[in-house]
PATOR-370421 format. One record per residue (C-alpha): x, y, z; residue number from 1. Coordinates in Angstrom, 3 decimals. Each point is the difference from the previous one (the first is absolute). Layout:
BEGIN
PT; X; Y; Z; NUM
...
//
This chain:
BEGIN
PT; -43.477; 12.043; -46.969; 1
PT; 1.779; 3.442; 0.205; 2
PT; -2.031; 3.055; -0.639; 3
PT; 0.061; 3.761; 0.512; 4
PT; -2.610; 1.393; 2.437; 5
PT; -1.332; 3.544; -0.630; 6
PT; -1.548; 2.103; 2.757; 7
PT; -1.213; 3.464; -0.331; 8
PT; -2.068; 2.228; 2.358; 9
PT; -3.100; 2.005; -1.007; 10
PT; -1.502; 3.044; 1.829; 11
PT; -3.489; -1.320; -0.388; 12
PT; -1.850; -2.863; -1.674; 13
PT; -3.712; 0.756; -1.082; 14
PT; -2.208; -1.996; -2.208; 15
PT; -0.256; 1.488; -3.502; 16
PT; 2.958; 2.303; 0.375; 17
PT; 3.486; -0.312; -1.459; 18
PT; 2.514; -1.057; 2.575; 19
PT; 3.133; 2.130; 0.056; 20
PT; 3.033; -1.705; 1.393; 21
PT; 3.609; 1.236; 0.881; 22
PT; 3.254; -1.326; 1.549; 23
PT; 0.106; -3.353; -1.704; 24
PT; 2.051; -2.589; 1.697; 25
PT; 1.460; -3.134; -1.653; 26
PT; 1.200; -2.864; 2.056; 27
PT; 1.203; -3.511; -0.724; 28
PT; -2.861; -2.533; 0.726; 29
PT; -1.406; -3.342; -0.579; 30
PT; -0.781; -2.792; 2.243; 31
PT; 3.514; -1.062; 1.195; 32
PT; 1.249; 3.641; 0.514; 33
PT; -3.175; 1.070; 1.798; 34
PT; 0.179; -2.987; 2.356; 35
PT; 3.716; 0.735; 0.557; 36
PT; -0.900; 3.633; 0.999; 37
PT; -2.592; -1.135; 2.533; 38
PT; 2.323; -2.525; 1.489; 39
PT; 2.669; 2.636; 0.376; 40
PT; -2.505; 2.489; 1.560; 41
PT; -0.872; -2.520; 2.450; 42
PT; 3.661; -0.560; 1.154; 43
PT; 0.765; -3.137; -2.118; 44
PT; 2.825; -0.630; -2.307; 45
PT; -0.369; -0.346; -3.773; 46
//
């Protein structure tokens, strides 16, 4: 099923502290899309 993957870095993650993030990145995702990306990275054809 298609989905949107969200990734965002944080300077630090500590128990009990609020996590501040920045530089959000949205990418197409989901099982089939992620598999196709891996196959492509390994030199295969989609």
